[in-house]
ZAMARGU-4260 file (C-alpha; in steps of 0.2 Angstrom, whole numbers, plus 5000, padded with zeros to 4 digits):
<rodrens>
0) 4746/4636/5126 | 4758/4624/5117 | 4750/4627/5100 | 4751/4646/5103 | 4769/4645/5107
5) 4773/4634/5092 | 4764/4646/5080 | 4772/4661/5088 | 4789/4653/5086 | 4785/4649/5067
10) 4781/4667/5063 | 4796/4674/5072 | 4808/4661/5064 | 4801/4665/5047 | 4803/4684/5050
15) 4821/4684/5057 | 4827/4673/5043 | 4817/4680/5028 | 4817/4699/5032 | 4836/4701/5034
20) 4839/4691/5019 | 4827/4701/5009 | 4835/4717/5015 | 4853/4711/5010 | 4846/4707/4993
25) 4839/4725/4992 | 4821/4719/4991 | 4815/4728/5006 | 4807/4722/5023 | 4789/4721/5016
30) 4794/4709/5003 | 4803/4699/5016 | 4788/4698/5027 | 4777/4693/5012 | 4790/4680/5007
35) 4790/4673/5025 | 4772/4671/5025 | 4771/4663/5008 | 4784/4650/5014 | 4776/4646/5031
40) 4759/4646/5023 | 4756/4640/5005 | 4773/4632/5003 | 4776/4622/5019 | 4759/4623/5027
45) 4766/4626/5044 | 4752/4639/5048 | 4733/4638/5044 | 4717/4646/5048 | 4723/4655/5063
50) 4731/4668/5051 | 4714/4677/5049 | 4712/4680/5068 | 4730/4686/5069 | 4727/4697/5054
55) 4713/4706/5063 | 4725/4709/5078 | 4740/4714/5067 | 4730/4727/5058 | 4733/4738/5074
60) 4750/4740/5066 | 4741/4750/5052 | 4732/4761/5065 | 4749/4764/5073 | 4757/4768/5056
65) 4744/4781/5052 | 4746/4789/5070 | 4765/4790/5066 | 4761/4797/5048 | 4751/4811/5057
70) 4765/4815/5069 | 4777/4818/5055 | 4765/4829/5045 | 4772/4846/5050 | 4759/4859/5043
75) 4773/4870/5036 | 4781/4856/5027 | 4764/4851/5019 | 4761/4869/5014 | 4778/4870/5005
80) 4774/4854/4996 | 4756/4859/4992 | 4757/4860/4973 | 4765/4843/4971 | 4753/4835/4985
85) 4737/4842/4977 | 4742/4843/4959 | 4754/4828/4956 | 4748/4817/4970 | 4730/4821/4968
90) 4729/4819/4949 | 4738/4802/4951 | 4725/4795/4963 | 4711/4802/4954 | 4716/4797/4936
95) 4722/4779/4942 | 4705/4777/4952 | 4695/4782/4937 | 4705/4771/4925 | 4704/4755/4937
100) 4686/4758/4940 | 4682/4759/4921 | 4692/4743/4918 | 4683/4734/4932 | 4666/4739/4926
105) 4671/4734/4908 | 4675/4717/4916 | 4657/4716/4923 | 4658/4723/4941 | 4645/4735/4947
110) 4651/4752/4950 | 4652/4751/4969 | 4665/4736/4970 | 4673/4743/4954 | 4676/4760/4963
115) 4683/4750/4978 | 4695/4741/4966 | 4700/4758/4959 | 4704/4765/4976 | 4714/4749/4980
120) 4725/4750/4965 | 4727/4769/4966 | 4739/4767/4980 | 4758/4762/4979 | 4769/4754/4992
125) 4776/4767/5003 | 4787/4755/5013 | 4795/4747/4998 | 4798/4762/4988 | 4805/4774/5001
130) 4816/4760/5008 | 4823/4757/4990 | 4825/4775/4986 | 4835/4777/5002 | 4846/4762/4999
135) 4850/4769/4981 | 4853/4786/4987 | 4839/4793/4976 | 4828/4802/4989 | 4835/4819/4986
140) 4834/4818/4967 | 4820/4827/4958 | 4812/4810/4954 | 4814/4805/4972 | 4806/4820/4979
145) 4791/4819/4966 | 4789/4801/4971 | 4789/4805/4990 | 4776/4819/4987 | 4764/4806/4978
150) 4767/4793/4992 | 4763/4806/5005 | 4747/4811/4996 | 4742/4792/4995 | 4745/4790/5013
155) 4733/4804/5017 | 4720/4798/5005 | 4719/4781/5014 | 4709/4790/5027 | 4694/4796/5016
160) 4695/4780/5007 | 4692/4770/5023 | 4678/4782/5027 | 4670/4780/5010 | 4671/4761/5008
165) 4656/4757/5020 | 4645/4767/5009 | 4649/4756/4995 | 4642/4740/5003 | 4631/4730/4993
170) 4624/4721/5008 | 4623/4724/5027 | 4641/4721/5034 | 4644/4705/5043 | 4650/4702/5061
175) 4668/4702/5057 | 4676/4717/5064 | 4694/4723/5063 | 4702/4737/5073 | 4714/4742/5060
180) 4701/4741/5046 | 4689/4752/5055 | 4676/4741/5062 | 4659/4750/5065 | 4649/4752/5080
185) 4635/4740/5083 | 4646/4724/5082 | 4641/4710/5093 | 4649/4712/5110 | 4655/4730/5106
190) 4651/4746/5114 | 4641/4759/5103 | 4638/4777/5106 | 4627/4779/5091 | 4616/4764/5091
195) 4597/4769/5091 | 4601/4787/5088 | 4592/4797/5074 | 4603/4803/5060 | 4606/4820/5067
200) 4611/4812/5084 | 4623/4801/5075 | 4631/4816/5067 | 4632/4826/5083 | 4640/4812/5093
205) 4652/4808/5079 | 4658/4826/5077 | 4659/4827/5096 | 4670/4812/5097 | 4682/4820/5084
210) 4682/4837/5093 | 4686/4828/5109 | 4701/4820/5101 | 4707/4836/5094 | 4704/4846/5111
215) 4712/4832/5121 | 4727/4832/5110 | 4729/4851/5112 | 4725/4854/5131 | 4727/4837/5140
220) 4744/4831/5132 | 4755/4842/5143 | 4747/4839/5160 | 4746/4820/5157 | 4764/4819/5152
225) 4769/4829/5167 | 4759/4817/5178 | 4768/4802/5170 | 4785/4810/5171 | 4784/4811/5190
230) 4783/4792/5191 | 4801/4791/5184 | 4797/4775/5175 | 4802/4773/5157 | 4788/4760/5154
235) 4775/4772/5159 | 4778/4783/5143 | 4776/4767/5133 | 4760/4763/5142 | 4753/4781/5139
240) 4758/4780/5120 | 4748/4764/5118 | 4734/4771/5128 | 4733/4786/5117 | 4732/4775/5101
245) 4721/4761/5108 | 4709/4773/5117 | 4706/4784/5102 | 4704/4768/5091 | 4690/4762/5104
250) 4682/4779/5104 | 4681/4780/5085 | 4675/4762/5083 | 4661/4766/5096 | 4655/4781/5085
255) 4656/4771/5069 | 4672/4779/5062 | 4688/4771/5057 | 4701/4770/5071 | 4714/4774/5058
260) 4705/4791/5055 | 4705/4795/5073 | 4723/4791/5076 | 4729/4800/5061 | 4720/4815/5066
265) 4727/4814/5084 | 4745/4812/5076 | 4742/4828/5066 | 4736/4838/5081 | 4752/4832/5091
270) 4764/4835/5076 | 4771/4851/5083 | 4770/4845/5101 | 4786/4843/5111 | 4781/4825/5115
275) 4780/4820/5097 | 4797/4812/5097 | 4793/4803/5113 | 4777/4796/5106 | 4785/4791/5090
280) 4799/4781/5098 | 4787/4772/5110 | 4775/4767/5096 | 4788/4763/5082 | 4793/4746/5089
285) 4775/4740/5091 | 4770/4747/5074 | 4785/4738/5065 | 4781/4721/5073 | 4762/4722/5070
290) 4764/4728/5052 | 4777/4714/5050 | 4765/4701/5057 | 4751/4709/5046 | 4762/4706/5030
295) 4766/4689/5036 | 4748/4684/5038 | 4744/4692/5021 | 4758/4681/5013 | 4752/4666/5022
300) 4734/4669/5017 | 4738/4670/4998 | 4728/4657/4989 | 4741/4650/4976 | 4728/4636/4971
305) 4718/4651/4964 | 4734/4657/4955 | 4737/4639/4947 | 4719/4638/4942 | 4721/4653/4931
310) 4739/4659/4930 | 4736/4668/4914 | 4722/4679/4921 | 4731/4683/4937 | 4747/4688/4928
315) 4737/4697/4915 | 4728/4707/4929 | 4745/4711/4937 | 4753/4717/4921 | 4737/4727/4917
320) 4739/4736/4934 | 4758/4740/4931 | 4755/4746/4913 | 4740/4757/4917 | 4748/4765/4932
325) 4764/4767/4923 | 4756/4775/4908 | 4747/4788/4920 | 4762/4791/4929 | 4772/4794/4913
330) 4759/4806/4907 | 4759/4816/4923 | 4778/4817/4923 | 4776/4826/4906 | 4763/4837/4913
335) 4773/4842/4928 | 4789/4844/4918 | 4799/4829/4927 | 4813/4826/4914 | 4826/4813/4910
340) 4830/4799/4922 | 4819/4807/4935 | 4804/4804/4924 | 4808/4785/4923 | 4811/4784/4942
345) 4795/4792/4945 | 4785/4781/4933 | 4793/4764/4938 | 4794/4766/4957 | 4776/4770/4959
350) 4768/4757/4946 | 4765/4744/4959 | 4750/4742/4971 | 4754/4744/4990 | 4753/4738/5007
355) 4737/4749/5011 | 4729/4739/4996 | 4729/4724/5008 | 4721/4735/5022 | 4707/4741/5010
360) 4704/4724/5003 | 4702/4717/5021 | 4690/4731/5025 | 4681/4729/5009 | 4678/4711/5012
365) 4672/4715/5030 | 4660/4728/5024 | 4653/4717/5011 | 4659/4728/4997 | 4669/4715/4988
370) 4665/4696/4988 | 4678/4684/4996 | 4683/4676/4980 | 4686/4692/4971 | 4695/4699/4986
375) 4707/4684/4986 | 4711/4686/4968 | 4714/4705/4970 | 4725/4701/4985 | 4736/4690/4974
380) 4737/4704/4961 | 4743/4716/4974 | 4756/4704/4981 | 4762/4700/4964 | 4764/4718/4959
385) 4773/4722/4975 | 4785/4707/4971 | 4788/4715/4954 | 4795/4731/4962 | 4813/4726/4963
390) 4812/4721/4944 | 4805/4739/4940 | 4820/4747/4949 | 4832/4736/4939 | 4824/4742/4923
395) 4826/4760/4930 | 4845/4756/4933 | 4847/4750/4916 | 4838/4765/4908 | 4848/4777/4919
400) 4864/4770/4913 | 4859/4771/4895 | 4853/4789/4896 | 4865/4804/4896 | 4864/4817/4910
405) 4849/4827/4905 | 4856/4842/4915 | 4871/4844/4904 | 4862/4853/4890 | 4849/4861/4901
410) 4861/4871/4912 | 4859/4889/4914 | 4870/4901/4904 | 4881/4909/4917 | 4882/4928/4913
415) 4889/4934/4930 | 4906/4933/4939 | 4911/4937/4957 | 4925/4935/4969 | 4916/4921/4978
420) 4910/4905/4970 | 4898/4894/4980 | 4896/4876/4973 | 4881/4869/4982 | 4867/4879/4990
425) 4858/4867/5001 | 4856/4869/5020 | 4875/4872/5022 | 4879/4882/5007 | 4864/4894/5009
430) 4871/4900/5026 | 4888/4904/5018 | 4880/4913/5004 | 4869/4924/5015 | 4883/4929/5026
435) 4895/4933/5012 | 4881/4943/5002 | 4875/4952/5018 | 4893/4958/5021 | 4893/4967/5004
440) 4902/4954/4993 | 4896/4947/4977 | 4893/4928/4975 | 4890/4916/4960 | 4880/4901/4966
445) 4880/4885/4956 | 4869/4870/4960 | 4862/4855/4950 | 4845/4855/4959 | 4833/4865/4949
450) 4820/4867/4963 | 4833/4873/4975 | 4838/4887/4963 | 4820/4892/4959 | 4817/4893/4978
455) 4832/4904/4980 | 4825/4915/4966 | 4809/4917/4975 | 4818/4924/4990 | 4828/4936/4980
460) 4844/4926/4979 | 4851/4923/4961 | 4859/4906/4957 | 4863/4896/4942 | 4857/4879/4938
465) 4871/4867/4933 | 4883/4854/4939 | 4896/4863/4949 | 4909/4850/4945 | 4908/4853/4926
470) 4924/4863/4921 | 4915/4874/4908 | 4903/4880/4921 | 4916/4884/4934 | 4926/4894/4921
475) 4910/4903/4915 | 4907/4907/4934 | 4924/4916/4934 | 4936/4902/4942 | 4951/4911/4934
480) 4948/4927/4943 | 4939/4922/4959 | 4947/4924/4976 | 4937/4911/4985 | 4929/4894/4980
485) 4917/4888/4994 | 4913/4869/4990 | 4897/4865/5000 | 4891/4850/4990 | 4881/4836/4999
490) 4890/4823/4988 | 4907/4820/4997 | 4915/4812/4981 | 4910/4826/4970 | 4916/4838/4983
495) 4933/4830/4983 | 4934/4830/4964 | 4929/4848/4963 | 4943/4853/4976 | 4956/4843/4966
500) 4951/4851/4949 | 4950/4869/4956 | 4967/4867/4964 | 4975/4861/4948 | 4967/4875/4939
505) 4971/4888/4952 | 4986/4884/4964 | 4983/4902/4972 | 4964/4900/4974 | 4958/4899/4992
510) 4946/4884/4994 | 4934/4882/5008 | 4927/4865/5009 | 4913/4856/5018 | 4917/4839/5025
515) 4906/4825/5030 | 4917/4818/5043 | 4935/4816/5048 | 4940/4804/5034 | 4932/4816/5022
520) 4943/4830/5030 | 4959/4820/5025 | 4953/4817/5007 | 4949/4836/5005 | 4966/4840/5013
525) 4975/4829/5001 | 4965/4836/4986 | 4971/4854/4991 | 4957/4863/5001 | 4963/4877/5012
530) 4950/4878/5025 | 4940/4862/5029 | 4924/4863/5040 | 4916/4847/5046 | 4897/4850/5044
535) 4892/4846/5062 | 4908/4850/5071 | 4905/4868/5077 | 4887/4864/5082 | 4892/4849/5092
540) 4906/4859/5100 | 4893/4872/5105 | 4882/4858/5112 | 4896/4852/5122 | 4899/4869/5129
545) 4881/4870/5135 | 4883/4853/5143 | 4898/4859/5153 | 4889/4875/5158 | 4875/4864/5166
550) 4886/4852/5176 | 4896/4864/5186 | 4907/4875/5175 | 4903/4893/5173 | 4901/4901/5156
555) 4919/4907/5155 | 4927/4890/5160 | 4915/4881/5147 | 4920/4894/5134 | 4939/4891/5138
560) 4937/4872/5137 | 4928/4874/5120 | 4942/4885/5114 | 4956/4873/5120 | 4947/4858/5112
565) 4945/4868/5095 | 4963/4872/5094 | 4969/4855/5099 | 4957/4847/5087 | 4963/4858/5072
570) 4981/4853/5077 | 4977/4835/5078 | 4968/4835/5061 | 4984/4842/5053 | 4995/4829/5061
575) 4984/4814/5057 | 4982/4820/5039 | 5000/4817/5037 | 4998/4799/5043 | 4981/4795/5035
580) 4982/4784/5019 | 4967/4782/5008 | 4972/4764/5003 | 4972/4758/5021 | 4958/4758/5033
585) 4961/4769/5048 | 4958/4754/5060 | 4972/4745/5051 | 4984/4760/5051 | 4995/4757/5066
590) 5004/4773/5065 | 4988/4783/5064 | 4980/4774/5078 | 4995/4776/5090 | 4996/4795/5086
595) 4977/4797/5088 | 4978/4789/5106 | 4992/4800/5110 | 4983/4816/5104 | 4968/4811/5114
600) 4978/4810/5130 | 4986/4826/5126 | 4969/4834/5124 | 4963/4827/5141 | 4979/4834/5149
605) 4977/4851/5141 | 4958/4853/5146 | 4962/4848/5164 | 4977/4859/5165 | 4967/4874/5158
610) 4953/4871/5170 | 4965/4869/5185 | 4974/4885/5180 | 4957/4895/5179 | 4951/4889/5196
615) 4968/4894/5203 | 4966/4911/5196 | 4948/4913/5202 | 4954/4907/5220 | 4967/4921/5220
620) 4955/4934/5214 | 4942/4929/5228 | 4956/4930/5241 | 4961/4947/5235 | 4943/4953/5236
625) 4941/4945/5253
</rodrens>
C-alpha cells in the first residue's frame, strides 16, 4: 500500500506541476503530460516497471474518449461536412498511409507491419491541435475548419484501424490484453462468448452483440435513466455512465471486438438523446484523468537510451514523418482550394503524429503486429513529432505575419446597393437579414467567410465575399446612400472599428450593432452606434421570464417583470456608459461601481413595486367579482 501511495503521489505531483506550466507556455496539456512522464521516468527514475500495468488501466481513457466523440457526432453535422470529411479527410488518411507504408517497406519491413506503421502515422494530434487552434482564435478560420474536418475523420478512422490490426499479426497474439486497446476474447482469465464456435457462429454472435448495443441505446436508455432519477442521488448518474462504458467494453471484449468500437457506436446511438449532456459531463472527468495518466505512462516509458544509441536515425525518421505528411497536406490544400495563410495553417498543424498513434502502437505490440524494439522506436518518433508541434505553429505565425491578406484582392465585385447594409452573416446576422428581406426591403450582405457566403447562396440569399471593415467595399455597397448599417460581426474589435469608421463617414447613418457583453456595449456607444444589442440579452431575459412563470408568477406578472427589467437595464446602460472609461478597469472605477450598485437596488425596488401593485389590482378585481 505504501508503494502504491508513493507512486500515485509522484504521478499526481508531476501532472499538477507540468500540465499547468505547459498550458501557460501554450504547449497544450498533452505535451504537459508527456513531459511529466519523461521527467519522472527517464530523467529522474522515480517510476519504473509499473508504468506498463498502469498504461493498460489508463487505456480506458481512450475508450471513454471514443464514447464522447460518438456522443458529439450529430448525424446532421456530419452530413453537412461530408465533402470535407470524405474527400479531404479521407484522402489525407489514404495518401499518408500509402506513403508511410511504402517508406516502411523500402526500409525492409514486411507489408503487414509496414501497413500498421502507415496507419499509426496517418493520424495527427487531436488534443494538441484543437487546443492550440482554440487558444490562438483560429478555429473559425477557413484553415481551422479544414483542420477540424480532417481531425474528425481521423478520430472516426481509428475504429476500423483497431479492427484491422489483429488481421495483420505475424504470430499468434500473446497473453497481454488491454481494455483500451481492444483485447480479444480468449484471454486467460477472461470470458469469451465466441471461443470454440465455428466461423459462422462467431459472426452471428458478434453481429448480435453490436445489435444489442444499438437496441439497448435506443430502447433502454430512457427507462433506465428514469429508474435512476427516482433515487435522487447524483452519484448514481455517474455510476450509470461508467456502467454503460465498462459494460459495453466487456461485451465487445467477450466477442473479440475492440471496446473502443463498441463505446463509439453507443455514443453515436446516444448522440441525439436528451441524456447526452448528462453522460458527457459524468464521463469527462474520468476520461481526462485516465488519458492524462495514459500520456504520463507513455512519456515515462520512452526509451531515451535508444535515442542516444542512434540520435541521427530517430531525428531523421521524425523529420521524414513531418516532411511527408506536410507535403501531402500541402498538395491537398491545393486540390481543395485552401488558399493563403489557411493553407499553411492546414499544412503545419496536422504534420505531426498523434496520441492515437500511441494507442495503435500499444495494440500493435499486443497483437504481435510490431516487434517490441520497433514499437519502442516508433513511440519515440511519435512523441518527438508531437513535441515539435509548438515549433510548427511558431513557423505558421511567422509565415502568417509575412503574408499579405489573401482576401483583399479576392473580394467579390459589389454591383448592388440597398437601404440596409449587413456586415457579418453568421448565426446573428442571418436572422437580421432574413427578417429585413422577408419584410420587403433590400439588403447588401458583406462577410469575409467564403464558405458562409456560398452556403447563403445555396439557400437563395445573395451575399458578397469581402472584409466588411474595408472602406472601399463599404462604399461600393452604398454606404453614402444607405439608411441603416447593421454590424453583426463576431470580432468585437473589428465591429467597434467599423462603427467608428461608419459614424465618421456618415454622421446621419443609423447604426445597429451587435455587442458581445456590457463592456463592448460601452465601446460601441462611444464609437457612435445608435442601437446596441447584446447577443444573449434578449434570450436570457426570456429564459428569466420562463423561470418566473414556473415559480409562482402568472404569465402577465412575469411579462411585466421582464418589461420593467428591460426598460431599467436600457436606462442603466446609458447612465453607466457616461461613467465608463476605456483606460480604467471597471473594478477600479469607483464612480462606475457606486452607480452600478445604486442602479441594482433601484431595479430591485422597481420590480417589487410593480409586482405589489399588480397583486393589489388583482385583489381589487377579485373582490369586485366576488
